[in-house]
N, C-alpha and C positions, 0 to 999 in steps of 0.2 A: 660387646666382646663375647665370643662363643668359646667356651672352655669345657674340656672333657675332664670332669672332676675325678674320675677314676685314675687318670694318669698324672694329674698335676699335683704339685706340692701345695698344701693349704694348711691353715691353722684356724682355730676358733679362739678368739681373744676376748677378754672381759675388760671393758673400760667403763668406769662408773657403775651404773646398774644395768648396762646392756651388754649383750654378747654379739660379736660380729664374726662372720666367716670370711677370711681374707686369703688372697693369694698374691704373689709378687706382681706388682704393676697395678693392683686394684686401687681405686680411689674410694675412700670411705669418709662419710660425714659423721663425726663423733660430736658429743656435747661440747659446747664452747669451752676452750682452754685459753683463757685470756692471758695467761702467763707465757704463752708461746707466740712467736712471731713467724710470718711467712719465711720459709727457708730453713727454719730450725729443724734439727733431727729430734725425733721423739721415739722412745723405746717402750714397748709394751711388755711387761714381765709376766703378766697374768695370762698364760697360755693354757687353755683348758684341754685342747686337743691338737695333735700335730700329725699330719699325714704326709709321708714322703713318697707316696705313689700307691700303686695297687697293692693292697694287702698289708702295707706297713703303716699301721695306725697306732699312735701312742695316746692313751687317755690318762689325764692327770687325776690325782686324788688329793686335793682339788686341782693342783697345777702340775704341768709337765716339768720335771726337773731339768734345769739348764736350757730351756727353750725360751727364745725371745723373738719378737717381731720388731723390726726397725722401720720407721716411716719418716717422710719429710712433710712438713706443714706447707700446704699450698696457699690457703687463704682462709679468712673468716667470712662466712656467708650466712645469709638469712634463708630460712625455709619458706614454703608457701604460706600465704595469709590464711588464717583460720578465723572465721567470723562466728561469734556467739550472739544470737539474736533471741531476745525474750519478749513475749507479749502476752497480754491478757485481753481476750476478746471483749468488746463492748465497754471497756473501761478507759480507753485512751492511753493505755500504758504500753510502752515499748522501749527497749533498750538495745543498743547495738554496740558491740565491743569487738575489736579485732586484735589479733596477736600474730607475731612472726617469731618463731623460735630461731635462736642463733646457734650456728654450728661451726666447727673447725674442720676444714677439708684437708685430709692427709692422703698421701700416696705411699703405699707399702713398697719399700725398696728391698727388704731382705727378710727372709724367715730362716732362723737357725735353731738348731737343737739336736 
């Protein structure tokens, strides 16, 4: 999706220990929220920055007062496989371990503030 950020309304939200730049209609993968089910509404109250268009930017200290982002949970998904491989040459030692991080995929439906 091509977007002109100078014209669009967007927000920077904080979820867990990460920050995400979102606009209405965006699909974002956040850390797994196992208490949510697909179809549930989720509200992000930690809005760090809110832009309503060109030149109209509100920066919070630390959060923007009265701003919130609403999203709908689409699915719980797994990320790409990451392989950790250790070895020591000439010793016959090698270990291989894989990992797939779990995420919750949400679609931003509304930005208000």
